[in-house]
N, C-alpha and C positions, 0 to 999 in steps of 0.2 A: 712778444710776437716771434714765432719761429721764422727761420731764414729760408725763404723759398729759393728754388734754383736760380730764378732770374736775379735775385739779390746777391746770391753767392757768386754768380758770374760777374755782376757789376763790381763786387768787392775785389775780385781778382783782377779784372780789367783795369781798375783804377790803380792798383799797385803796378801792373805791367806798364802803365803810362809813366810811372815814376822811375822805373828801373828795367833794364834788360838783363840784369844779373841772374843767370840761370839758377844759382844756388839760393839766392834770396827768394826768387819766385817759387822755387821748389818748396821752401819752408812755408811760404804763404799758402800754397796749394794744399800742403799737408794739414795746416790748421783748418782750412775751409772744409776739406774732405772728412776730417775727423771731428767736426763740430758735433755737439750733442743737441738734442731736441730743445734743451733749455737755453742754449747759447743764443745771444741776440747780436744784431749787427754792431751795436755799440761796444759790446764785449770783444767781438772779433777785431774791431778797429783798435781797441786797446792792446790786444795781443800783437797785431801788426806793428804797432808803434814800437814795441819792444824789439821785434826782429829788425825793424828799420834802423833803430839806434845801434844795434849790434853790428850792422854792416856799414852804416853811414854816419853814425853819431847823431847829435841832436837834429831834429827836423826844423822846418821853417819857423822863424820867430814872427808871431802875429801881433806883437806888442803895438807896433805903429798902426796896423789895420784896426785893432780893437779901439785904440784911442781915436782914430779917425771917425769911426761910426758912433762911438759914444759922444764925441764932440758934435758931430752932425746932428744927432737927435737932441742933445742938450740945447743946441742953438735953435731948434724948432719947438722946444718944450712949451714956451709960453703961448705961442699961437695954437699949438695942438691942444693945450689945456683949455684955452678960450673956446676953440671949436667944439671940444667935448662938452663943456659946461653949457654951451648954447644949444646943444642938441635936445630933441624932445625927451630922450632917455640917455643921460650922460654915461651911465654904466654900460649900457649896450654899445654906445659909440666907442667907449674906451676899450672894450674887448675887441671890437672890430679893428681898431687901430693897433692894438697890441699884437693881434694876429698878423697884420701886415709886416710888423717888425721881424717876423720869422723868416722873411726873405733873406736877411743878412746872414747867410750860412755858407761858409767857405768849405764845408764838408760835403753837403748834399748837392750844392750848385756847382756846375762846371765853370760858371762865370758869374760874379756878382757885379751888377751894373747899377751904379747909383741913380742914373736917370730912370731906369726901369723901376727901381724901388720907389722913387718919389712919385712915379706915375700911378702906382697902386693906390695912393691916397685919394684918387679921383673916383674910386668906386668902392665904397666901404659899407654898403647896405647889407644887412642880414638877409639871408635867404629864409624861406619858410621853414626849412629844416633847422636852421640856426635858431630861429625864434622858438621852436619847440624845445630845443636843448636849453635855451636861455630861460624859459619858464621853469624848467626843472632845476636849473642852477639857482634861480632866485629862491625857490622853495628850500633847497638844501642850505643855502646861506642863512635864511631866516630861522631855520630850525637848528643849525649847527652852532658850535662854539669855537672850533679851531679850523683855521683856513691855511692851507699849504700851497704856495705857488712853487712849481718846479721850473726853474729858469733854463734858458737855452743860450742865446747869443748876446754878444755885446751890441750896443745900439738898441737892440730889441728891449733890453732891460730898462731903458728910459721910458719906453711906452708901457712896459709892465708896471713901472712905478706910478705912472698916471692912472693906470687901471686900478691899482691897489688903493690909490687915493679915493676913487669912486666907490670901490668895495667898502672901504672904511666909512665913507660918508653915508652910504645906504644901509650898512649893517655895522654900526659902531660897537656892537657887542662882540664882534669877532676878534679873536687873537690871531694875528697874521705872522706866518713864518715864510721864508723864501729859501729854497734849496739851490745852491750853486755848485759849480765844479770845484774839486779839491786841488786842482793843479792846472797848469797851462795845457790846453788841448784845443788846437785850431783857434777860432775866434770866440770860443765859448766863454761865458761869464764866470768869473771867480769872485772870491770874497773881496779882493782888491777892486775889481770892477764895480761890484755892488756899492762899495763905499765911495768910489769916485763919482758915481752917478746919483748918489743919494738914495739908493734903494733901501739902505739900512735905516733911513729916517721913517720908513713906513712899514718895515717888516723886520723881524729878528732873522738875521742871516745864519744859515746852517750850511756847512760844507759837506759834500758827498764823499769827501776823504780821498778821492783819487782823480787823476787826470784822465777821466773817461768821459767821452761825449755821449752821455746818456745816464740813465738811472738804473744801475744794476744792483738789485736788492742785496745779493750776497756779498757785495763789496762795500756796502754802506757801513760807516761807523755807527756805534750804538745810538748817538744822539740823532743822527739822520734817520735811522730805522724807527726811533720813537716818534719823530716828527711825522713820518709817513704813516705809521700804524695808528697814531692817535688823531690824525686829521679827520675832521668831519666832512670837509670839502677839499678835494685835491684838484688843482687847476694846473695841468701839465702843458708846457709849451714845446712845440717842435716835433719833427719826425723822429729824431733819435730817442727822445723820451717816450714817444708813443711806441716805437719798436721795442724798447726795453721794458715797458710796463704793461702794455696791453696783453690780455690773455693770462695775466698773473693773479686773477681773482681780486683785483683792486677796483673799487668804485671810484672813477675819476672822470673829470671833464678834460678833453683834449682840444687844444687850439693850435692849428698849424696850417701852412700852405703846402699843397701837393707839388713838390719840386722835382719829382722824378717820374719816369714812365710807370714804375710799379705802383706808386701811390695814386697816380692819375687813373690807372686801370682798376685798381682796387676799389676806388670810390666813384668810378665812372664820371670823371670830371676833367675839364681841360687843365693844362699845366698852370700852376700858380693860383688855382682856385683855393679859397680859404675854407677850412673845415672847422666846425665846432660841434663836437660829438661827445656823447656820454656813454661810458661803458660801465655796466653794472657788475657787481661781484659775481 
């Protein structure tokens, strides 16, 4: 997805909130002004991180925050699994729950509120549009052989694991892989987080090779490119993955919450509305 001016301004404003150093902000502005049509928000944030480290050293350490939300959802795991399995359609319910997990985003959200997050579980029904996407998703899973989950945040990946359990139960013929970040970036999920939460028990874990908050194809190592290229069903979580993959000629299903004004306006929905959409090649 190309970076519209409203997103470019937001990118700059977020950096201006972190620093009033004129030289630092000048470098940030230069990167934004000279972006190419192929550059995505995730890639720009990756470049910003390098500039930030040049001036200020390592950024915030999210280790404790990641563990906090992984542990929170692991503590809820059994009750959520029971609720899922008691639903009329467990797979549909598991996707709705996994989408709620996308709230735990310390990049797109100005403030992550645990109480607000837990409140979202009170309204997890699919919309009519969601159901249309879901019908197509079921057909693709039935016909395909290789399933790729593109992960986003910690905590969220516990819900992703519950979803993959239901995918495997419904479509046992599928081979499942999960793509995670290749290094620490905000509260995004890495290989270590996947192992901590047991995601590796239901999927082969693949690293995207970089500490980048999105899926930038040109930066992927060969095994990650193969996983993406060979997947019959791609299920991508979060705004950053949508921003970096949509419009790239990839057939994928995207699940995320609209957490900023641009996404709310793009899809004509209120803040924190869940989206489940399919983009054809």
